[in-house]
N, C-alpha and C positions, 0 to 999 in steps of 0.2 A: 717198317720197311715199305717203301713205295713200290706198288705193283703196276706193271705196264700191261694194259689190255691191248692185245695184238689184232683182234678181230672186232667187227662191229655188227650190230643188229641189221639184218637184211643181207649180210654177206654170205656167199656160198663157200662152203669149206669141204675138204676131203679128210676123212679119218685115216690116219696113217697106219693104224693097226688092223682095223676091220674093213678097210677099203670101201667105204660108202661115202656118198655125197649127201650134203644137207645144207639147210639154211639156218642161221642163228636167229632166234627170236627173243632171247633174253641173255643177259650176262650177269654173273655174280663175281664180285671182286676177289672172293675166295670161296672155298668149298662151303656150301650151305646145306648139304644133305646130312643124313644121320650117320653115326659111326657104323651101324649095322649095314646100311647101304654101301658105305665105303668099303668095308671088309668083304662084302659079297661081290662087288662089281669091279674091284681094282686088282684082280689077280694077275694082270699083265704088267706088274711093276707099279708100286704105289706112287701115283702122281702127287706132287706137293699140294697140300690143302691150302697153302697161303698164296697160291697163284690163281689167276682167273679160271672160272669154269663157265661153260656155255650150254645153254638149252638149245637143242638142235632138232629140227624136223627132218627126218631121214627120207631121202628121195625114194620114190616108188616102193615105199614100205608101210607107211601109215603109223610108224612108231615114233616116239620122241626119245632123244638121248640126252644125257647129262655128261659133258665131255670136258676133260682137263685140257687146258691150253696147249700143253706139250704134245698132245695126241692129234692135233689138227694142223692143216696147212691150207692156204688159199687154193680154191679150185679154179683152175685156169680155163676150163672148157667153155665158160660163159653160157652153158645150157641151163634153162630154167629147171626148177624142182617140181615134182609131182607129189602132192601130199594133201590129204583131205582137210587138214586144219589150216592150210596156207592162207585162205581168205579171212580167217579169224585174226591174223596178225599183220597182213600186208595188203596194200591196195594196188600196187603196180610193180611190174618188173621192167627194168630199163638198164641197158648197158651192163648186164651181168650182176645187177644188185636189185634187191627188193626194197620198196619204199614202205616204211612202217605205217600201219593204220593209226597208231597212237603217237601223239607228240611226246618226245622225250624231255624229261626235266633236267 
């Protein structure tokens, strides 16, 4: 099955269930966590494991989230994110999008 990735690295998103904003710093084509993590963290309705999952720096929080594609949407505020790890992944913020520090292959 071909999976469509709807969001990109550096894009700011909004979590639909937990109402936080964040920036994507990595993408997995499908779920790459453990079964234990999945059981513990998906009590809000088990999102599909065969769809994209995103690594997200949570705004004004300092935490990192692993989020199923179905639970996020594009954030339209165009406001930058505040996170202590931001500079590890991104070099610039422009027009509502962060520029990755690392070249993508």
